[in-house]
Wavefront OBJ file of the C-alpha trace (Angstrom):
o trace
v 129.500 138.675 84.783
v 128.930 141.814 87.020
v 131.555 143.477 89.158
v 131.686 141.972 92.456
v 130.008 139.035 91.924
v 131.289 135.805 92.701
v 132.813 133.792 89.698
v 131.111 130.349 90.038
v 134.089 127.513 90.741
v 133.804 124.844 88.184
v 135.135 122.125 90.413
v 132.508 122.732 93.121
v 130.043 119.902 93.358
v 126.724 120.841 92.006
v 124.703 118.639 94.453
v 125.988 116.526 97.348
v 125.797 113.051 96.177
v 125.350 111.361 93.071
v 122.638 112.072 90.695
v 119.905 109.541 89.397
v 117.580 109.496 86.398
v 114.145 109.173 86.839
v 114.267 105.802 86.331
v 116.877 105.385 88.720
v 115.477 107.516 91.377
v 112.017 105.644 91.186
v 113.745 102.672 92.168
v 115.830 104.471 95.139
v 112.513 105.854 96.444
v 111.401 101.524 96.558
v 114.142 101.399 99.537
v 111.818 103.821 101.252
v 108.381 102.068 100.869
v 107.743 104.950 98.366
v 106.484 103.436 95.111
v 106.514 106.232 92.414
v 106.820 105.118 88.500
v 109.149 107.381 86.513
v 106.210 108.470 84.984
v 104.776 109.574 87.870
v 107.610 111.564 89.168
v 107.639 113.543 85.828
v 104.138 114.400 86.269
v 104.387 115.479 89.965
v 107.184 117.866 88.941
v 105.760 119.342 85.720
v 102.441 119.751 87.566
v 103.717 121.575 90.664
v 103.067 119.044 92.692
v 104.872 117.930 95.633
v 107.499 115.750 94.104
v 110.770 115.817 94.675
v 112.932 118.623 93.450
v 115.501 117.750 90.505
v 118.120 119.378 88.864
v 118.073 119.853 85.226
v 121.079 119.058 83.269
v 120.850 120.064 79.208
v 117.050 119.693 79.860
v 117.167 116.337 81.509
v 116.000 115.850 84.861
v 118.049 114.400 87.743
v 117.786 113.586 91.588
v 120.403 114.180 93.804
v 120.236 111.228 96.608
v 120.579 113.169 99.249
v 117.410 115.246 98.111
v 115.721 111.918 97.561
v 116.437 110.526 101.258
v 115.388 113.958 102.293
v 111.507 114.235 100.405
v 111.081 110.730 101.366
v 111.673 110.938 104.873
v 108.898 114.105 104.485
v 106.592 112.020 103.188
v 106.425 109.220 105.731
v 104.057 109.973 108.656
v 104.389 108.958 112.505
v 101.991 105.466 113.033
v 98.440 106.652 113.236
v 95.445 104.448 115.244
v 92.810 105.812 113.143
v 92.248 108.491 109.940
v 92.951 111.653 111.205
v 89.235 113.862 111.543
v 89.086 115.696 108.088
v 89.093 112.143 106.729
v 86.257 110.429 108.548
v 84.096 113.150 107.876
v 84.205 112.103 103.957
l 1 2 3 4 5 6 7 8 9 10 11 12 13 14 15 16 17 18 19 20 21 22 23 24 25 26 27 28 29 30 31 32 33 34 35 36 37 38 39 40 41 42 43 44 45 46 47 48 49 50 51 52 53 54 55 56 57 58 59 60 61 62 63 64 65 66 67 68 69 70 71 72 73 74 75 76 77 78 79 80 81 82 83 84 85 86 87 88 89 90
């Protein structure tokens, strides 16, 4: 540590809410209508896709529940009556 830098508090929580494994995160997301297998979550993360962010503890990924809720909400759009113009041109 350098002089003047804050000392981390070991008792401070790393994330708000429980941490879920990929399998647990997959099940958790289903309640929001998002069906992603654990392998798909892994691929989205490793390829820099738009998957949910995760923490790594000793190399193993964990997903904070609050982060999953926020991410799930960002994936769901408003009701649409028709396809957007870009999709109709395909």
